[in-house]
C-alpha positions in Angstrom: -25.0 -14.0 -2.6 -26.9 -14.1 0.7 -30.0 -16.2 0.7 -32.5 -13.6 1.8 -36.2 -13.6 1.5 -37.3 -10.5 -0.3 -40.1 -8.9 1.6 -41.8 -5.7 0.2 -41.1 -2.5 2.1 -44.1 -0.2 2.5 -43.2 3.4 3.7 -45.4 4.8 6.4 -44.7 8.5 5.4 -44.0 10.5 2.3 -40.8 9.3 0.7 -37.8 11.1 -0.6 -36.2 10.3 -4.0 -33.4 8.3 -2.3 -35.9 6.3 -0.3 -38.0 5.7 -3.4 -35.0 4.3 -5.3 -33.9 2.2 -2.4 -37.3 0.7 -1.9 -37.6 0.0 -5.7 -34.2 -1.8 -5.6 -35.5 -3.9 -2.7 -39.1 -4.6 -3.9 -39.2 -4.7 -7.7 -39.9 -8.3 -9.0 -37.6 -8.1 -12.0 -34.6 -7.6 -9.8 -35.5 -10.6 -7.7 -35.9 -12.6 -10.8 -32.4 -11.6 -12.0 -30.9 -12.5 -8.7 -32.3 -16.0 -8.8 -31.1 -16.4 -12.4 -27.7 -15.4 -11.3 -27.8 -18.0 -8.5 -28.8 -20.6 -11.1 -25.8 -19.6 -13.2 -23.5 -19.9 -10.2 -24.9 -23.3 -9.5 -24.3 -24.3 -13.1 -20.6 -23.5 -12.6 -20.5 -26.0 -9.7 -22.3 -28.5 -11.9 -19.7 -28.0 -14.6 -16.9 -28.8 -12.2 -18.5 -32.1 -11.2 -17.4 -33.4 -14.7 -14.0 -34.0 -13.2 -15.4 -36.6 -10.7 -15.3 -40.3 -11.6 -18.5 -42.3 -12.1 -19.0 -44.9 -9.4 -21.9 -47.3 -9.6 -22.9 -49.9 -7.0 -25.4 -52.7 -7.8 -27.0 -55.5 -5.8 -29.3 -58.1 -7.3 -31.2 -61.0 -5.7 -33.4 -63.1 -7.9 -35.3 -66.3 -8.2 -34.8 -67.8 -11.7 -35.5 -71.2 -13.3 -32.4 -73.0 -14.7 -33.7 -74.1 -18.1 -31.0 -73.3 -20.6 -30.4 -74.3 -24.2 -27.7 -73.4 -26.7 -29.1 -70.4 -28.7 -28.2 -66.9 -30.0 -30.0 -63.6 -29.4 -29.3 -61.0 -32.1 -28.4 -57.6 -30.7 -30.6 -55.7 -33.2 -33.8 -57.3 -31.9 -36.0 -54.7 -30.2 -36.7 -56.9 -27.3 -33.1 -57.8 -26.6 -33.0 -55.7 -23.4 -35.9 -57.7 -22.0 -34.0 -61.0 -22.2 -31.8 -61.6 -19.2 -28.3 -62.9 -19.9 -27.7 -66.3 -18.3 -24.7 -68.7 -18.2 -24.1 -72.4 -17.6 -24.4 -75.7 -19.4 -27.6 -76.7 -21.2 -30.3 -78.3 -19.1 -31.0 -82.0 -19.5 -34.6 -81.5 -18.6 -37.1 -78.6 -18.1 -38.2 -77.6 -14.6 -40.1 -74.6 -13.2 -38.6 -74.8 -9.8 -36.8 -71.5 -9.1 -33.2 -71.2 -8.0 -31.9 -68.4 -5.8 -29.2 -66.2 -7.5 -27.4 -63.1 -6.5 -25.1 -60.5 -8.2 -23.2 -57.7 -6.7 -20.8 -55.3 -8.4 -19.0 -51.9 -8.3 -18.0 -50.1 -11.4 -15.6 -47.1 -11.6 -15.2 -45.1 -14.8 -13.0 -42.0 -14.8 -12.2 -39.8 -17.7 -8.5 -39.2 -17.5 -7.8 -37.2 -20.6 -10.2 -35.1 -22.6 -7.8 -32.6 -24.1 -9.5 -29.5 -22.5 -13.1 -30.2 -23.1 -14.1 -30.1 -19.4 -12.1 -26.9 -18.9 -13.9 -25.3 -21.9 -17.2 -26.3 -20.4 -16.1 -24.6 -17.1 -15.3 -21.4 -19.1 -18.6 -21.5 -20.8 -20.4 -21.8 -17.4 -18.4 -18.9 -16.1 -19.4 -16.9 -19.2 -23.0 -17.6 -18.5 -22.5 -16.4 -15.0 -21.0 -13.1 -16.2 -24.0 -12.6 -18.5 -26.4 -13.2 -15.6 -24.5 -10.8 -13.4 -24.4 -8.1 -16.0 -28.1 -8.5 -16.6 -28.7 -8.1 -12.9 -26.7 -4.9 -12.8 -28.5 -3.5 -15.8 -31.9 -4.3 -14.4 -30.9 -2.6 -11.1 -29.8 0.5 -13.0 -33.1 0.5 -15.1 -35.3 0.0 -12.0 -33.5 2.8 -10.1 -33.7 5.1 -13.1 -37.4 4.4 -13.6 -38.2 5.0 -9.9 -36.2 8.3 -9.9 -37.9 9.4 -13.1 -41.4 8.5 -11.8 -40.5 10.4 -8.6 -39.6 13.5 -10.6 -42.8 13.2 -12.6 -44.8 13.1 -9.3 -42.9 16.2 -8.1 -43.8 17.9 -11.5 -47.5 17.3 -11.0 -47.4 18.3 -7.4 -45.9 21.7 -8.3 -48.5 22.2 -11.0 -51.2 21.6 -8.3 -49.5 24.2 -6.1 -49.3 26.8 -8.9 -52.9 26.1 -10.0 -54.1 26.3 -6.4 -52.2 29.6 -5.9 -53.8 31.0 -9.1 -57.2 29.9 -7.9 -56.7 31.5 -4.5 -55.6 34.8 -6.1 -58.5 34.8 -8.5 -60.9 34.2 -5.6 -59.4 37.2 -3.8 -59.7 39.3 -7.0 -63.3 38.1 -7.4 -64.1 39.2 -3.9 -62.5 42.6 -4.6 -64.4 42.9 -7.8 -67.8 42.1 -6.2 -67.1 44.7 -3.5 -66.4 47.3 -6.2 -69.5 46.3 -8.1 -71.6 46.5 -4.9 -70.2 50.0 -4.4 -71.1 51.0 -8.0 -67.4 51.5 -8.9 -67.3 48.7 -11.4 -69.9 47.3 -13.9 -71.9 44.3 -12.9 -70.5 42.2 -15.7 -67.1 42.1 -14.0 -68.6 40.0 -11.2 -69.9 37.4 -13.8 -66.6 37.4 -15.6 -64.6 36.8 -12.4 -67.0 33.9 -11.5 -66.2 32.4 -14.9 -62.5 32.7 -14.3 -62.7 31.2 -10.8 -64.7 28.2 -12.1 -62.2 27.7 -14.9 -59.2 27.7 -12.4 -61.1 25.3 -10.1 -61.4 22.9 -13.0 -57.7 23.3 -13.7 -57.0 22.4 -10.0 -59.1 19.3 -10.3 -57.4 18.1 -13.4 -54.0 18.8 -11.9 -55.0 16.7 -8.9 -56.0 13.8 -11.2 -52.6 13.9 -12.9 -50.8 14.0 -9.5 -52.7 11.0 -8.2 -51.9 9.1 -11.4 -48.3 10.0 -11.2 -48.2 8.8 -7.6 -49.8 5.5 -8.7 -47.1 5.2 -11.4 -44.4 5.8 -8.8 -45.9 3.2 -6.4 -45.7 0.6 -9.2 -42.1 1.5 -10.0 -41.3 1.0 -6.3 -42.8 -2.5 -6.5 -45.9 -1.8 -4.4 -48.6 -0.8 -6.8 -51.4 -1.0 -4.2 -49.7 1.4 -1.8 -51.0 4.9 -1.2 -47.9 7.1 -1.1 -46.8 10.7 -1.3 -43.5 12.4 -2.1 -41.3 14.9 -0.4 -40.9 17.4 -3.2 -39.3 20.5 -1.5 -35.6 19.5 -2.0 -36.1 19.1 -5.7 -37.9 22.3 -6.6 -34.6 24.0 -6.3 -31.9 23.2 -8.9 -28.9 21.1 -7.8 -25.4 22.4 -7.7 -23.9 22.4 -11.2 -22.2 19.2 -12.2 -19.3 18.8 -14.6 -20.9 17.5 -17.8 -17.7 17.7 -19.9 -16.9 14.4 -21.7 -15.9 12.0 -22.8 -16.8 9.3 -20.3 -15.8 5.6 -20.5 -19.1 4.1 -21.6 -17.6 0.6 -21.9 -18.2 0.2 -18.1 -22.0 0.9 -18.5 -24.0 -2.2 -17.5 -25.6 -2.3 -20.9 -22.2 -2.5 -22.6 -21.0 -5.0 -20.1 -24.0 -7.2 -20.8 -23.5 -7.1 -24.5 -19.8 -7.8 -24.1 -20.5 -10.7 -21.8 -22.8 -12.2 -24.5 -20.0 -11.9 -27.0 -17.6 -13.7 -24.6 -20.3 -16.4 -23.9 -20.4 -17.3 -27.6 -16.6 -17.3 -27.8 -16.6 -19.8 -24.9 -19.2 -21.9 -26.8 -16.9 -21.9 -29.9 -14.1 -23.1 -27.7 -16.2 -25.9 -26.3 -17.0 -27.1 -29.8 -13.3 -26.9 -30.7 -12.5 -29.2 -27.8 -15.4 -31.6 -28.5 -13.7 -33.4 -31.4 -11.0 -35.0 -29.3 -10.3 -38.6 -28.2 -11.2 -39.5 -24.6 -9.1 -41.7 -22.4 -11.0 -43.6 -19.7 -9.9 -45.6 -16.7 -12.3 -48.5 -16.1 -12.4 -50.6 -13.0 -14.9 -53.1 -11.8 -15.3 -55.7 -9.0 -18.2 -58.1 -8.8 -19.4 -61.2 -7.1 -21.9 -63.9 -8.1 -23.8 -66.7 -6.4 -26.3 -69.3 -7.4 -28.2 -72.1 -5.7 -27.8 -74.4 -8.8 -25.5 -77.0 -7.4 -25.7 -79.2 -10.4 -24.4 -76.6 -12.8 -21.9 -75.0 -10.4 -19.0 -77.2 -8.9 -18.3 -74.4 -6.3 -20.5 -74.9 -3.3 -23.2 -72.2 -2.9 -23.4 -69.8 0.1 -26.6 -69.4 2.0 -28.5 -71.3 -0.7 -27.4 -68.8 -3.4 -28.4 -65.7 -1.5 -24.8 -64.6 -1.0 -21.9 -64.5 -3.5 -19.7 -67.6 -3.8 -17.1 -66.2 -6.4 -15.6 -62.7 -6.9 -13.8 -61.1 -9.9 -12.2 -57.8 -10.7 -11.3 -55.9 -13.8 -9.1 -52.9 -14.5 -8.2 -51.3 -17.8 -8.0 -48.3 -20.1 -10.3 -47.5 -23.0 -9.9 -44.9 -25.7 -13.0 -43.5 -27.5 -13.0 -41.2 -30.5 -16.3 -40.1 -32.1 -15.2 -40.1 -35.7 -18.5 -39.2 -37.3 -19.2 -36.4 -34.8 -17.1 -34.0 -36.9 -20.0 -33.2 -39.2 -22.6 -32.1 -36.6 -19.8 -30.3 -34.7 -18.9 -28.3 -37.8 -22.5 -27.2 -38.2 -22.8 -26.3 -34.5 -19.5 -24.4 -34.7 -20.8 -22.4 -37.7 -23.9 -21.5 -35.7 -21.9 -20.5 -32.7 -19.5 -18.3 -34.8 -22.5 -16.6 -36.5 -24.1 -16.0 -33.1 -20.8 -14.6 -31.9 -20.6 -12.1 -34.8 -24.3 -11.2 -34.2 -23.5 -10.5 -30.5 -20.5 -8.4 -31.5 -22.8 -6.4 -33.8 -25.2 -5.9 -30.8 -22.3 -4.7 -28.8 -21.3 -2.1 -31.5 -25.0 -1.0 -31.7 -25.1 -0.7 -27.9 -22.1 1.5 -27.9 -23.6 3.7 -30.6 -26.8 4.1 -28.6 -24.9 4.9 -25.4 -22.7 7.5 -27.2 -25.8 9.2 -28.7 -27.5 9.2 -25.3 -24.4 10.6 -23.7 -24.2 13.5 -26.2 -27.9 14.1 -25.8 -27.8 14.1 -22.0 -25.0 16.6 -21.9 -26.8 19.0 -24.3 -30.1 18.7 -22.3 -28.3 19.3 -19.0 -26.5 22.4 -20.4 -29.8 23.9 -21.8 -31.7 23.0 -18.6 -29.2 25.0 -16.5 -29.6 28.0 -18.8 -33.4 27.9 -18.6 -33.4 27.3 -14.8 -31.3 30.5 -14.4 -33.9 32.6 -16.1 -37.2 31.4 -14.8 -36.8 33.0 -11.3 -36.6 36.4 -13.0 -39.7 35.6 -14.9 -41.6 34.6 -11.8 -40.6 37.8 -10.0 -41.6 40.0 -12.9 -45.0 38.2 -13.2 -45.6 38.7 -9.4 -44.8 42.4 -9.6 -47.0 42.8 -12.7 -49.9 41.0 -10.9 -49.7 43.4 -7.9 -49.7 46.5 -10.2 -52.6 45.2 -12.3 -54.7 44.6 -9.2 -53.9 48.1 -7.9 -54.8 49.6 -11.3 -58.1 47.6 -11.3 -59.0 48.8 -7.9 -58.6 52.4 -9.1 -60.5 51.7 -12.3 -57.5 52.2 -14.6 -57.9 48.7 -16.2 -60.4 45.9 -16.7 -60.8 42.4 -15.4 -59.3 40.9 -18.6 -56.0 42.3 -17.6 -56.4 41.0 -14.1 -57.2 37.5 -15.4 -54.2 37.6 -17.7 -51.9 38.7 -14.9 -53.1 35.8 -12.7 -52.6 33.3 -15.5 -49.2 34.6 -16.3 -48.1 34.4 -12.7 -49.4 30.9 -12.4 -47.7 29.9 -15.6 -44.4 31.5 -14.6 -44.5 29.6 -11.2 -45.1 26.3 -13.0 -42.4 26.9 -15.5 -39.9 27.9 -12.8 -40.7 24.7 -10.8 -40.6 22.5 -13.9 -37.3 24.1 -15.0 -35.6 23.3 -11.7 -37.0 19.7 -11.9 -35.9 19.5 -15.5 -32.3 20.1 -14.3 -32.7 17.1 -11.9 -34.1 15.0 -14.8 -31.2 16.0 -17.0 -28.7 15.0 -14.3 -30.6 11.7 -13.9 -30.3 11.1 -17.6 -26.6 11.8 -17.6 -26.1 9.6 -14.6 -28.0 6.8 -16.3 -25.8 7.0 -19.4 -22.7 6.9 -17.2 -24.1 3.7 -15.6 -24.3 4.8 -12.0 -26.8 6.9 -10.1 -24.5 7.3 -7.1 -23.5 10.9 -8.0 -27.2 11.8 -8.4 -28.1 10.4 -5.0 -25.2 12.5 -3.5 -26.7 15.7 -5.1 -30.1 14.7 -3.7 -28.7 14.3 -0.2 -27.1 17.7 -0.4 -30.4 19.2 -1.6 -32.2 17.5 1.3 -29.8 19.1 3.8 -30.1 22.5 2.1 -33.9 22.6 1.7 -35.1 26.1 1.7 -31.9 27.7 0.4 -31.8 29.4 -3.0 -30.5 27.5 -6.1 -26.7 27.2 -6.2 -25.3 27.0 -9.7 -21.7 27.3 -8.7 -19.5 24.9 -10.6 -18.4 21.7 -9.0 
């Protein structure tokens, strides 16, 4: 994975859905967190492979020590045993506090030759951890992309509600002006003017409330894009028309969904842990090699002449051998750990089964919602056109005195409601396609449909099968 410094991207203009999703995938902190967790897991694999290397220790010691020695024994269970230096040589004939220069150098090599697969099992466990981290990253990316797209559609929803409310407000103002003109000419009762003022004020309040919801939706979108303080806007025109009809026939292989892959990786991780515990109760064969040198300035106790007054070694030794270790009593804690790991493996398998149930239910639900959303979206344009024609006829009848202002207000409200339902129906199709894409584990198809809609902005909805 490239070592990049993630810097937030802040758009300088209204964003499209594809841009919103792309920025969210770049900015959102949870994705950055998962990326670094994956890097840590990959580093852990490298760490596991270092178990194959031998242990090589180098030591050098220079000391000033008195040579007072007597025949004695130090028990190894005394708590202060490690604080007593080990000395050698004959017993002293007298006590003296004059220090003698000593030196000690050595190199020790220990290499685990045979472990009957324990290190390999640890490698597999580290790889299993990496697969869990990678699946978690992919699921987080999918979740962040879905949440950004869903928040974008919610912002488009509120924006269309504002447009419809503003249009109804403008129409009612025009009707109010017409009514006041008729009242001034004595063709309508004066109460109509007051009634229209009430309707205009009520629609104005509706516009204000819609604007509040739109601004809150944009703030929510900004947070989902990873830049909560930014003041953004959305390009909604491509999405107020329904996308081309997608094939929602199933079934789809849900085992490739990142959520299923994450749960499956967790199962395999516990399997690898069980294998590590199976390999832990095995003998270990070590190669041990050492070379060391000693020197002392005590010429009375050492027949060999000292070198540099005891500062440099005067004798050298070496050792090579094999050692076999077998932790006999470790079988009891290992059995308990294995039972724990097996139980966790079965629990992870149950989580996987539950995840598949959830995904299958969401898949069926998404297909039903998409099918019904298409049906509704096909009917709402007819409703809008009928409401627009009714509004024109009611206004003409009101101008000629054949109806009252209540009918005019109802016609305006019906037209506004029809326009809102039409816009929301088209957006609901997009939301259903988004849900289906999320269940299938990839938003690529959705982004392709959005790109087509952006190129065809302004055209009528196309529900031809594809």
